[in-house]
Structure formats: structure tokens, C-alpha cells
MMTF fields as JSON, N, C-alpha, C and O atoms, coordinates in Angstrom:
{
  "mmtfVersion": "1.0.0",
  "mmtfProducer": "UNKNOWN",
  "numBonds": 499,
  "numAtoms": 500,
  "numGroups": 125,
  "numChains": 1,
  "numModels": 1,
  "chainsPerModel": [1],
  "groupsPerChain": [125],
  "chainIdList": ["A"],
  "bondAtomList": [4, 2, 8, 6, 12, 10, 16, 14, 20, 18, 24, 22, 28, 26, 32, 30, 36, 34, 40, 38, 44, 42, 48, 46, 52, 50, 56, 54, 60, 58, 64, 62, 68, 66, 72, 70, 76, 74, 80, 78, 84, 82, 88, 86, 92, 90, 96, 94, 100, 98, 104, 102, 108, 106, 112, 110, 116, 114, 120, 118, 124, 122, 128, 126, 132, 130, 136, 134, 140, 138, 144, 142, 148, 146, 152, 150, 156, 154, 160, 158, 164, 162, 168, 166, 172, 170, 176, 174, 180, 178, 184, 182, 188, 186, 192, 190, 196, 194, 200, 198, 204, 202, 208, 206, 212, 210, 216, 214, 220, 218, 224, 222, 228, 226, 232, 230, 236, 234, 240, 238, 244, 242, 248, 246, 252, 250, 256, 254, 260, 258, 264, 262, 268, 266, 272, 270, 276, 274, 280, 278, 284, 282, 288, 286, 292, 290, 296, 294, 300, 298, 304, 302, 308, 306, 312, 310, 316, 314, 320, 318, 324, 322, 328, 326, 332, 330, 336, 334, 340, 338, 344, 342, 348, 346, 352, 350, 356, 354, 360, 358, 364, 362, 368, 366, 372, 370, 376, 374, 380, 378, 384, 382, 388, 386, 392, 390, 396, 394, 400, 398, 404, 402, 408, 406, 412, 410, 416, 414, 420, 418, 424, 422, 428, 426, 432, 430, 436, 434, 440, 438, 444, 442, 448, 446, 452, 450, 456, 454, 460, 458, 464, 462, 468, 466, 472, 470, 476, 474, 480, 478, 484, 482, 488, 486, 492, 490, 496, 494],
  "bondOrderList": [1, 1, 1, 1, 1, 1, 1, 1, 1, 1, 1, 1, 1, 1, 1, 1, 1, 1, 1, 1, 1, 1, 1, 1, 1, 1, 1, 1, 1, 1, 1, 1, 1, 1, 1, 1, 1, 1, 1, 1, 1, 1, 1, 1, 1, 1, 1, 1, 1, 1, 1, 1, 1, 1, 1, 1, 1, 1, 1, 1, 1, 1, 1, 1, 1, 1, 1, 1, 1, 1, 1, 1, 1, 1, 1, 1, 1, 1, 1, 1, 1, 1, 1, 1, 1, 1, 1, 1, 1, 1, 1, 1, 1, 1, 1, 1, 1, 1, 1, 1, 1, 1, 1, 1, 1, 1, 1, 1, 1, 1, 1, 1, 1, 1, 1, 1, 1, 1, 1, 1, 1, 1, 1, 1],
  "groupList": [{"groupName": "UNK", "atomNameList": ["N", "CA", "C", "O"], "elementList": ["N", "C", "C", "O"], "formalChargeList": [0, 0, 0, 0], "bondAtomList": [1, 0, 2, 1, 3, 2], "bondOrderList": [1, 1, 2], "singleLetterCode": "X", "chemCompType": "L-PEPTIDE LINKING"}],
  "groupTypeList": [0, 0, 0, 0, 0, 0, 0, 0, 0, 0, 0, 0, 0, 0, 0, 0, 0, 0, 0, 0, 0, 0, 0, 0, 0, 0, 0, 0, 0, 0, 0, 0, 0, 0, 0, 0, 0, 0, 0, 0, 0, 0, 0, 0, 0, 0, 0, 0, 0, 0, 0, 0, 0, 0, 0, 0, 0, 0, 0, 0, 0, 0, 0, 0, 0, 0, 0, 0, 0, 0, 0, 0, 0, 0, 0, 0, 0, 0, 0, 0, 0, 0, 0, 0, 0, 0, 0, 0, 0, 0, 0, 0, 0, 0, 0, 0, 0, 0, 0, 0, 0, 0, 0, 0, 0, 0, 0, 0, 0, 0, 0, 0, 0, 0, 0, 0, 0, 0, 0, 0, 0, 0, 0, 0, 0],
  "groupIdList": [1, 2, 3, 4, 5, 6, 7, 8, 9, 10, 11, 12, 13, 14, 15, 16, 17, 18, 19, 20, 21, 22, 23, 24, 25, 26, 27, 28, 29, 30, 31, 32, 33, 34, 35, 36, 37, 38, 39, 40, 41, 42, 43, 44, 45, 46, 47, 48, 49, 50, 51, 52, 53, 54, 55, 56, 57, 58, 59, 60, 61, 62, 63, 64, 65, 66, 67, 68, 69, 70, 71, 72, 73, 74, 75, 76, 77, 78, 79, 80, 81, 82, 83, 84, 85, 86, 87, 88, 89, 90, 91, 92, 93, 94, 95, 96, 97, 98, 99, 100, 101, 102, 103, 104, 105, 106, 107, 108, 109, 110, 111, 112, 113, 114, 115, 116, 117, 118, 119, 120, 121, 122, 123, 124, 125],
  "secStructList": [7, 4, 4, 4, 6, 6, 6, 3, 3, 3, 3, 3, 3, 3, 3, 3, 6, 6, 6, 3, 3, 3, 3, 3, 3, 3, 3, 7, 6, 6, 7, 6, 2, 2, 2, 2, 1, 1, 6, 6, 1, 7, 7, 7, 7, 2, 2, 2, 2, 2, 2, 2, 2, 2, 2, 2, 2, 2, 2, 2, 2, 6, 1, 7, 3, 3, 3, 3, 3, 3, 3, 3, 3, 3, 3, 7, 1, 7, 7, 7, 6, 6, 6, 7, 7, 3, 3, 3, 3, 3, 3, 3, 3, 3, 3, 7, 1, 1, 3, 3, 3, 3, 3, 3, 3, 3, 3, 7, 6, 6, 7, 7, 3, 3, 3, 3, 3, 3, 3, 3, 3, 3, 3, 7, 7],
  "xCoordList": [11.414, 11.521, 12.231, 12.109, 12.968, 13.752, 12.888, 13.296, 11.703, 10.818, 10.454, 10.347, 10.266, 9.856, 11.029, 10.826, 12.243, 13.397, 13.358, 13.219, 13.476, 13.413, 12.046, 11.934, 11.016, 9.683, 9.022, 8.293, 9.281, 8.632, 9.517, 10.42, 9.234, 9.852, 8.749, 7.691, 9.008, 8.061, 8.208, 9.276, 7.134, 7.172, 6.868, 7.572, 5.821, 5.372, 4.7, 4.124, 4.777, 4.146, 3.735, 4.511, 2.504, 2.052, 1.009, 0.29, 0.947, -0.085, -1.116, -0.773, -2.376, -3.443, -3.866, -4.547, -3.468, -3.712, -2.926, -1.863, -3.445, -2.782, -3.394, -2.899, -4.462, -5.201, -5.267, -5.924, -4.608, -4.662, -3.282, -2.693, -2.791, -1.499, -1.756, -2.418, -1.232, -1.353, 0.039, 0.974, 0.166, 1.447, 1.231, 0.207, 2.222, 2.167, 3.481, 4.536, 3.375, 4.558, 4.618, 3.618, 5.805, 6.028, 6.493, 7.506, 5.762, 6.084, 7.152, 7.123, 8.091, 9.091, 8.458, 8.413, 7.971, 7.242, 8.108, 7.585, 9.42, 10.302, 10.763, 11.642, 10.179, 10.564, 10.287, 9.329, 11.128, 11.03, 9.721, 9.348, 9.024, 7.771, 6.755, 5.908, 6.848, 5.904, 6.204, 5.362, 7.396, 7.728, 6.838, 6.526, 6.431, 5.621, 4.155, 3.34, 3.814, 2.435, 1.842, 1.893, 1.283, 0.715, 1.731, 1.521, 2.843, 3.923, 3.51, 4.122, 2.5, 2.067, 1.051, 0.744, 0.543, -0.417, -0.074, -0.676, 0.901, 1.398, 0.277, -0.464, 0.175, -0.807, -0.099, 0.616, -0.309, 0.273, -0.531, -1.732, 0.133, -0.592, -1.175, -0.514, -2.41, -3.05, -2.306, -2.216, -1.771, -1.028, 0.206, 0.64, 0.76, 1.916, 1.496, 2.247, 0.305, -0.174, -0.342, -0.044, -0.822, -0.945, 0.431, 0.613, 1.389, 2.753, 3.368, 4.084, 3.093, 3.597, 3.033, 3.763, 1.734, 1.125, 1.844, 2.195, 2.065, 2.761, 4.158, 4.555, 4.892, 6.248, 6.261, 7.078, 5.357, 5.318, 4.861, 5.4, 3.878, 3.456, 4.605, 4.806, 5.347, 6.491, 7.496, 8.022, 7.754, 8.69, 8.187, 8.952, 6.913, 6.366, 6.047, 6.126, 5.691, 5.366, 6.578, 6.501, 7.683, 8.952, 8.831, 9.311, 8.171, 8.054, 7.76, 7.284, 8.051, 7.733, 6.277, 5.783, 5.592, 4.177, 3.919, 4.688, 2.824, 2.343, 0.885, 0.096, 0.541, -0.841, -1.64, -1.381, -2.602, -3.373, -4.698, -5.126, -5.352, -6.69, -6.976, -6.593, -7.658, -8.139, -9.626, -10.047, -10.405, -11.844, -12.323, -11.675, -13.455, -14.081, -13.092, -13.092, -12.252, -11.246, -11.899, -12.57, -11.69, -12.267, -11.203, -10.612, -10.976, -10.132, -11.073, -11.836, -11.022, -12.007, -11.518, -12.319, -10.225, -9.664, -8.268, -7.555, -7.89, -6.566, -5.542, -5.807, -4.375, -3.287, -2.242, -1.483, -2.215, -1.214, -0.056, -0.231, 1.115, 2.208, 2.695, 3.27, 2.474, 2.876, 1.91, 2.265, 0.696, -0.302, -0.47, -0.634, -0.428, -0.601, 0.539, 0.415, 1.624, 2.773, 2.783, 3.609, 1.872, 1.779, 0.527, -0.561, 0.706, -0.414, -0.458, 0.575, -1.679, -1.898, -2.593, -3.571, -2.084, -2.6, -3.155, -2.53, -4.325, -4.928, -5.207, -6.014, -4.532, -4.647, -5.132, -4.41, -6.364, -6.915, -6.51, -6.681, -5.974, -5.411, -6.182, -6.621, -6.339, -6.805, -5.805, -5.832, -4.928, -3.851, -4.245, -4.809, -3.932, -4.092, -2.726, -1.734, -2.652, -1.367, -0.538, 0.604, -1.073, -0.299, -0.859, -0.4, -1.845, -2.376, -2.814, -3.096, -2.861, -3.304, -4.373, -4.113, -5.557, -6.64, -6.579, -6.347, -6.791, -6.683, -7.849, -8.461, -8.127, -8.987, -8.083, -7.504, -7.967, -7.016, -7.769, -8.698, -7.353, -7.9, -6.718, -5.873, -6.663, -5.586, -6.205, -7.185, -5.626, -6.149, -5.002, -3.842, -5.36, -4.415, -4.643, -5.636, -3.748, -3.856, -5.179, -5.534, -5.918, -7.207, -8.312, -9.493, -7.924, -8.812, -9.646, -10.598, -9.317, -9.967, -9.483, -8.282, -10.405, -10.044, -9.721, -10.481, -8.592, -8.189, -8.299, -8.451, -8.222, -8.303, -8.85, -8.507, -9.702, -10.109, -10.353, -10.818, -10.031, -10.22, -10.016, -9.6, -10.322, -9.981, -8.911, -8.971, -7.949, -6.876, -6.446, -6.493, -6.028, -5.476, -4.037, -3.755, -3.138, -1.732, -1.393, -1.796, -0.662, -0.234, 1.269, 1.995, 1.733, 3.161, 3.791, 3.292, 4.889, 5.644, 6.52, 7.118, 6.583, 7.429, 8.642, 9.466],
  "yCoordList": [5.803, 4.471, 3.506, 2.293, 4.003, 3.13, 2.061, 0.903, 2.442, 1.473, 0.337, -0.813, 0.647, -0.377, -1.006, -1.808, -0.643, -1.219, -2.736, -3.25, -3.426, -4.884, -5.454, -6.66, -4.63, -5.132, -5.814, -6.793, -5.288, -5.857, -5.718, -4.883, -6.557, -6.457, -6.221, -6.849, -5.314, -5.026, -6.112, -6.261, -6.874, -7.972, -7.506, -7.862, -6.709, -6.286, -4.937, -4.609, -4.162, -2.843, -2.534, -2.731, -2.044, -1.663, -0.564, -0.454, 0.24, 1.26, 0.786, 0.22, 1.024, 0.845, 2.248, 2.924, 2.681, 4.07, 4.992, 4.622, 6.172, 7.131, 7.157, 7.856, 6.405, 6.594, 5.385, 5.453, 4.284, 3.123, 2.48, 2.061, 2.414, 1.803, 0.482, 0.447, -0.599, -1.92, -2.404, -2.303, -2.932, -3.517, -4.59, -4.63, -5.455, -6.505, -6.492, -6.136, -6.892, -6.944, -8.303, -9.014, -8.635, -9.815, -9.324, -8.631, -9.677, -9.254, -10.172, -11.387, -9.571, -10.309, -10.664, -9.826, -11.892, -12.314, -12.328, -12.404, -12.257, -12.251, -10.838, -10.675, -9.825, -8.443, -8.084, -8.571, -7.236, -6.857, -6.151, -6.126, -5.585, -4.898, -5.853, -5.434, -7.131, -8.108, -8.482, -9.079, -8.137, -8.402, -7.6, -8.059, -6.415, -5.557, -5.5, -4.963, -6.037, -5.987, -7.387, -8.158, -7.703, -9.016, -10.133, -10.962, -10.168, -11.119, -12.597, -13.383, -12.986, -14.386, -14.639, -15.786, -13.568, -13.647, -12.508, -11.436, -12.765, -11.72, -11.184, -11.94, -9.857, -9.184, -8.006, -7.242, -7.878, -6.75, -5.496, -5.444, -4.473, -3.252, -2.54, -2.414, -2.078, -1.343, -0.081, 0.272, 0.607, 1.835, 1.553, 2.409, 0.364, -0.012, -0.174, 0.187, -0.715, -0.848, 0.525, 0.698, 1.505, 2.871, 3.48, 4.215, 3.181, 3.686, 3.095, 3.786, 1.84, 1.211, 1.916, 2.175, 2.23, 2.969, 4.302, 4.68, 5.008, 6.296, 6.129, 6.908, 5.13, 4.905, 4.64, 5.203, 3.785, 3.445, 4.653, 4.905, 5.394, 6.603, 7.61, 8.212, 7.795, 8.721, 8.285, 9.11, 6.994, 6.463, 6.699, 7.109, 6.443, 6.534, 7.968, 8.288, 8.83, 10.227, 11.146, 12.33, 10.606, 11.34, 12.59, 13.666, 12.42, 13.54, 12.995, 11.871, 13.806, 13.452, 13.793, 14.832, 12.911, 13.092, 13.021, 12.437, 13.626, 13.544, 13.106, 13.639, 12.138, 11.704, 12.786, 13.088, 13.37, 14.473, 14.017, 14.525, 13.058, 12.667, 11.234, 10.797, 10.513, 9.168, 9.137, 9.615, 8.58, 8.462, 7.081, 6.396, 6.697, 5.414, 4.26, 3.328, 4.334, 3.302, 2.071, 2.146, 0.935, -0.31, -1.404, -1.678, -2.025, -3.195, -4.39, -4.603, -5.166, -6.215, -7.611, -8.532, -7.765, -9.068, -8.872, -7.943, -9.742, -9.695, -10.274, -11.271, -9.648, -10.158, -10.773, -10.064, -12.086, -12.815, -13.13, -13.896, -12.552, -12.697, -14.137, -14.457, -15.001, -16.4, -17.153, -18.19, -16.637, -17.266, -16.517, -17.133, -15.182, -14.325, -13.317, -12.197, -13.72, -12.812, -11.961, -11.059, -12.248, -11.444, -10.577, -11.05, -9.298, -8.364, -7.731, -7.414, -7.548, -6.886, -5.562, -5.492, -4.527, -3.173, -2.668, -2.825, -2.066, -1.377, 0.043, 0.265, 1.004, 2.398, 3.221, 3.402, 3.718, 4.607, 6.028, 6.463, 6.746, 8.072, 9.162, 8.997, 10.282, 11.513, 12.579, 13.058, 12.943, 13.867, 15.298, 15.588, 16.182, 17.619, 18.253, 17.539, 19.558, 20.241, 19.829, 19.402, 19.944, 19.648, 18.51, 18.277, 17.797, 16.679, 15.556, 15.76, 14.38, 13.194, 12.514, 12.099, 12.402, 11.685, 10.241, 9.964, 9.322, 7.911, 7.115, 7.483, 6.028, 4.976, 3.76, 3.334, 3.207, 2.132, 0.848, 0.835, -0.216, -1.542, -2.491, -2.593, -3.189, -4.138, -5.518, -5.686, -6.494, -7.857, -8.863, -8.539, -10.081, -11.193, -11.987, -11.751, -12.931, -13.616, -14.322, -14.486, -14.744, -15.382, -14.345, -14.689, -13.081, -11.943, -11.503, -10.741, -11.961, -11.467, -10.049, -9.815, -9.112, -7.72, -7.581, -8.031, -6.956, -6.786, -5.336, -5.073, -4.404, -2.986, -2.222, -2.51, -1.249, -0.316, 1.035, 1.132, 2.075, 3.437, 4.447, 4.108, 5.684, 6.827, 7.595, 7.704, 8.118, 8.881, 10.027, 9.939, 11.097, 12.245, 12.44, 12.555, 12.475, 12.742, 14.104, 14.413, 14.912, 16.218, 16.224, 15.552, 16.996, 17.115, 17.905, 18.954, 17.374, 18.072, 19.116, 18.876, 20.262, 21.319, 21.558, 22.412],
  "zCoordList": [5.064, 4.475, 5.411, 5.236, 6.4, 7.274, 7.937, 8.03, 8.396, 9.046, 8.102, 8.528, 6.838, 5.876, 5.119, 4.208, 5.495, 4.818, 4.966, 6.076, 3.888, 3.832, 4.211, 4.429, 4.295, 4.638, 3.443, 3.603, 2.239, 1.061, -0.16, -0.211, -1.138, -2.458, -3.466, -3.414, -4.377, -5.451, -6.512, -7.105, -6.755, -7.727, -9.139, -10.084, -9.278, -10.605, -10.481, -9.444, -11.539, -11.56, -12.979, -13.915, -13.147, -14.48, -14.371, -13.378, -15.412, -15.527, -16.537, -17.575, -16.223, -17.203, -17.575, -16.805, -18.739, -19.126, -18.2, -17.701, -17.978, -17.106, -15.72, -14.836, -15.519, -14.279, -13.352, -12.313, -13.694, -12.812, -12.708, -13.704, -11.487, -11.196, -10.483, -9.445, -11.042, -10.427, -10.058, -10.851, -8.843, -8.457, -7.412, -6.729, -7.307, -6.291, -5.521, -6.045, -4.265, -3.404, -2.711, -2.6, -2.255, -1.438, -0.071, 0.028, 0.978, 2.341, 2.924, 2.727, 3.642, 4.403, 5.748, 6.649, 5.892, 7.098, 8.347, 9.459, 8.183, 9.356, 9.724, 10.57, 9.098, 9.384, 10.841, 11.441, 11.393, 12.807, 13.17, 14.343, 12.2, 12.51, 13.144, 13.933, 12.795, 13.335, 14.784, 15.455, 15.274, 16.675, 17.618, 18.717, 17.199, 18.055, 17.672, 18.421, 16.537, 16.069, 16.159, 15.2, 17.314, 17.606, 17.353, 16.468, 18.127, 17.851, 17.823, 17.101, 18.581, 18.549, 17.429, 17.105, 16.853, 15.754, 14.788, 14.83, 13.926, 13.029, 12.149, 11.52, 12.121, 11.279, 10.608, 11.256, 9.319, 8.593, 8.916, 8.653, 9.49, 9.857, 8.638, 7.607, 8.766, 7.675, 7.313, 6.137, 8.311, 8.042, 7.183, 6.412, 7.319, 6.501, 5.042, 4.136, 4.813, 3.433, 2.786, 1.605, 3.565, 3.041, 2.783, 1.812, 3.641, 3.448, 2.178, 1.454, 1.915, 0.691, -0.537, -1.494, -0.516, -1.637, -1.803, -2.921, -0.716, -0.775, -1.377, -2.244, -0.928, -1.432, -2.936, -3.665, -3.389, -4.815, -5.642, -6.72, -5.145, -5.863, -5.966, -7.021, -4.897, -4.945, -6.006, -6.752, -6.067, -7.048, -8.471, -9.345, -8.698, -10.052, -10.477, -11.663, -9.532, -9.856, -9.723, -10.05, -9.248, -9.134, -8.264, -8.621, -7.105, -6.169, -4.773, -4.615, -3.776, -2.397, -2.132, -2.57, -1.412, -1.121, 0.375, 1.137, 0.762, 2.135, 2.076, 1.295, 2.902, 2.978, 3.686, 4.851, 2.995, 3.555, 4.145, 5.182, 3.488, 3.923, 3.504, 2.419, 4.389, 4.075, 4.407, 5.461, 3.515, 3.78, 3.349, 2.557, 3.882, 3.572, 3.711, 2.908, 4.739, 4.994, 5.601, 6.63, 4.942, 5.427, 5.38, 4.335, 6.548, 6.625, 6.598, 7.54, 5.531, 5.305, 5.661, 5.817, 5.788, 6.117, 6.69, 6.309, 7.597, 8.223, 7.258, 6.586, 7.193, 6.364, 7.284, 7.946, 7.315, 8.08, 7.13, 6.182, 7.37, 6.404, 6.212, 5.172, 7.197, 7.018, 6.104, 5.545, 5.952, 5.077, 3.76, 2.707, 3.819, 2.639, 2.593, 3.089, 2.007, 1.952, 0.68, 0.54, -0.237, -1.458, -1.39, -1.06, -1.709, -1.767, -3.141, -3.73, -3.648, -4.936, -4.681, -3.937, -5.298, -5.115, -6.435, -7.483, -6.376, -7.512, -7.05, -6.147, -7.677, -7.257, -8.441, -9.421, -8.342, -9.37, -9.012, -7.873, -9.986, -9.751, -10.463, -11.602, -9.77, -10.376, -9.956, -8.822, -10.872, -10.544, -10.87, -11.925, -9.932, -10.125, -9.938, -9.792, -9.939, -9.876, -8.666, -8.83, -7.475, -6.274, -5.443, -4.325, -5.971, -5.202, -6.128, -7.309, -5.556, -6.278, -5.438, -4.309, -5.98, -5.311, -5.776, -6.953, -4.84, -5.177, -4.612, -3.609, -5.28, -4.75, -4.67, -5.669, -3.474, -3.228, -2.908, -2.1, -3.55, -3.299, -3.141, -4.03, -1.999, -1.734, -1.561, -0.835, -2.228, -2.137, -2.046, -2.301, -1.68, -1.682, -2.964, -3.652, -3.309, -4.608, -4.898, -6.065, -3.873, -4.173, -4.41, -4.448, -4.568, -4.84, -3.646, -3.816, -2.443, -1.24, -0.982, -0.844, -0.918, -0.645, 0.841, 1.698, 1.13, 2.534, 2.994, 4.187, 2.063, 2.403, 1.215, 0.068, 1.492, 0.44, 1.078, 2.213, 0.328, 0.836, -0.285, -1.393, 0.037, -0.798, -0.038, 1.186, -0.752, -0.086, -0.983, -2.21, -0.337, -1.058, -0.599, 0.594, -1.574, -1.326, -1.915, -3.037, -1.172, -1.68, -1.855, -1.123, -2.839, -3.073, -1.928, -1.521, -1.427, -0.387, -1.054, -2.103, -0.43, -0.997, -0.147, -0.473]
}
């Protein structure tokens, strides 16, 4: 979590039934991560968006997780934190004993999708 410390604030979080987690975050556009990731053209790294999903899932599922597999990963739009500092996440969950399969959709407030993928997280032992 140290890398993402102060990177984002969780604005809202809700479950729709047991299988869909929705949350929104506010990105800290002055975070040091942007110094090394296209400093003259700040772009939110896609891997950071996946890490945020992992962090929130760990918090809500009360366990440590490891990202095991990502498939059908598509980055559909660039997230410039000075223009789009709010991200909305929709995570559909299928939980099994030691793993959670997800469908992840990330968008900005105007509903432009910026990332979508399938991911499998396994419980760390």
C-alpha cells in the first residue's frame, strides 16, 4: 500500500446484492507517482487502477488477495488526473472458496469507460 499511500480517497462504496461492488475514488493529481509516469503529460497507470480494485476488495472481503490472472484487458481511454480525478469502479464478483473472479469496469463521471477486464484474485495464505 505504500506506493498508493495518499494516491486516492474512497468517496463512496456500495454493494448491489452480493455480486456487484460499486465505488468511486478521488485521485490526488499531485501524487509523486505522476513524476515518473509521463511527467509532462500525467496519465494514471492502468496497473494502479487494478491495485486499487485489489485494495478495496481486500478491505471489503476481510482478507489478503493476490492477483492471479487478468484477461480481456482493455484500456479504452487515458485518465489524466488534472482533467478526470474521479474514477468510478463497477466490480462484478463471483466468489469461491479461495478465489474471487471479477469483471471490472472503470469509468470517469461522464460515463466514458477507461478500463475493462476480467481478473481472478486468490486468497493469500
